[in-house]
N, C-alpha and C positions, 0 to 999 in steps of 0.2 A: 412433346419433348418435356422431360422432367429435369428439374434443377434441384440441387441439394438445398436443404433448408438454411436459413440465415444462421451463421455461427454466433451472432449476438443475441437474437431474440427467438430463434427457432421458428420463424415464420415460414410458411409454405408458399407465400405470394412473392416469389423472387422472379426477376426478369433480367434478361441480358442487355448490356449497353456496351457495344463494341467488344472489347476483350474482358470486361468486368461483369460481375453479377451485382445487382442492386436490390436491396430490400426496401420496399415502399413504406413499411411500417416504422422502421427505426432509422432508415437512411444509410445503413451500413453498406459500404462497397468493398468488394474483394475480388481477387483474381483467382478463378478456380484452377488455373494451371500452376499456381503457387503450391508446391507440395511440401513446404516446410511444416505447415499445419500446427506449428508451435506458436502459441500466443506469447507476446513479450511479457517477461516476468516483471511483476511489480517490484520496484526497488525504492528504498527510503534512504535519504542521506542525512547525516548528522550536521552539526553546526559548521564543521570544517569541510563538508562535501564528501566525506568518506561514506561509502555504501555500507549500510548496516544489515545484519542477518540475524536470524533467530539464534539465541545462545550466546551472542556477543556480550561482553562486559562493557558497561557504560558508566559515565560520570556526568553529573549535572554541571552545566556551564553557567547557570544563573540560579538565583534564589527563586523558588516557585511557591506560590500560595496554593494550598489544597482547598478546592471548592468544598463548601459546606463544613469547614473546620477552621480553627484558628491556627492550625499547624503550618509551619513554613519549612519547606525542604531546602536546606542550605546548599550553596555551591560546593561541589566536590563530593556530594553524596553518591555512593557507588550503587550499582545494581546490575541486573542481568535481564536481557530481553527474552521473554517467554514466547511471544509471537508478534508478528507484524500484521496490522489490520489495514486494509485498503479502504479509502473513501470516507474516512472520518477525520475529525479535527485532531484527535489524538491517535497517532499511528502505531505507537509502541505499547504493548501490554507487558509491563515490567514488574519485577520484584525488587524493590529498593530497600537497602539496608536501613533499619530503624523505622520504616514507614509502611512496609508490607507491599501488597500487590496493588498496582494502579496503572492507569493509562497516562502516557506522557507524549507530548508533541516532540517529534524528532529534532526540530531546530533548537531545542534547549538541552541537548545531550551531545557528548562526543564519545567515540569509542575509546575505551581504556586500553 
């Protein structure tokens, strides 16, 4: 009997456990009868809890020091989100007015 590979790590060593399939390499469990097939989309929320998307205009809610520089980004600095990055300290790749392009943590911005 052949089972589909693990959707997380693509391992071929998958085994059944009641109505679930289990990957012994990464520990991922899933229901093969679940036909949604769509993974939950990664979302980032700003300081107010509003979900942010690429292309949104943002405003800084706190003064931020720029690493490796003596520059300080002042509260109220506006910018635009170019892309959202999953799994890093700084989730937002932004272009900020007067500062250029840089990565910013989502909890220090709000959607304008």
